[in-house]
Residue, then its C-alpha position, 0 to 999 in steps of 0.5 A: m379774665a377776672d371770672k377765669a381767675l375766680r373759677l381757677q381760684r376756687l377749683i385750686m382751693k377745692n382740689i388742694s384741700e382734698i389733696i392735703q386731707f386725703e393724700i398726705k399721710d404726715p402726722h405732723l401736718g395737723f388740721v389745715s383749713i385753706p381760706e383763700v387762694k389768690v391767683s396772679k394775673d397771668l395765671s402762672y402763680a397762686k398763693v395758698y393761704v393756710a390756717f391751722i387750728n392749733e397754733n403750735e402746729a403751724k411751724e411744723g405743718m408749714k414745713v410739711l406743706e413746703k416739703s410736699k409742694g411738688f407732690i400737691r402740684s403734681e396731683l393738682a395737675k391730675r385733677m384739673d383741665t388746664r393746660r398749665v397748673p400754677e406755681i403753688s406757694f403757701v402763706l400762713d394765714e394770720g386772720y384768725k389771730k386778728e379775729q381773736r384779739i378783736t374779740e378779746l378786745l371788744n369783751k373787755 
């Protein structure tokens, strides 16, 4: 079961990255990176962690992603060979902020 979840996470990450990069044309989105995807044990929900290069674009970018969630899921269904596509939710990844803070503290 763990192998199946891991494969599904990688597949979702790859496909959503491509959909965001090539299909969504909203200029307010900015540059988005997907560092991680976590799928529930029953494979029906997926948390997609997103990181924005520019902190100022994060709030507006999250609004665009939430608005485009249905489109992204339908495009994901076209690209995947699974019976059901997990319900996706986007979560802002704060990991890069922690890394910057640690680096800043180490430099001092």
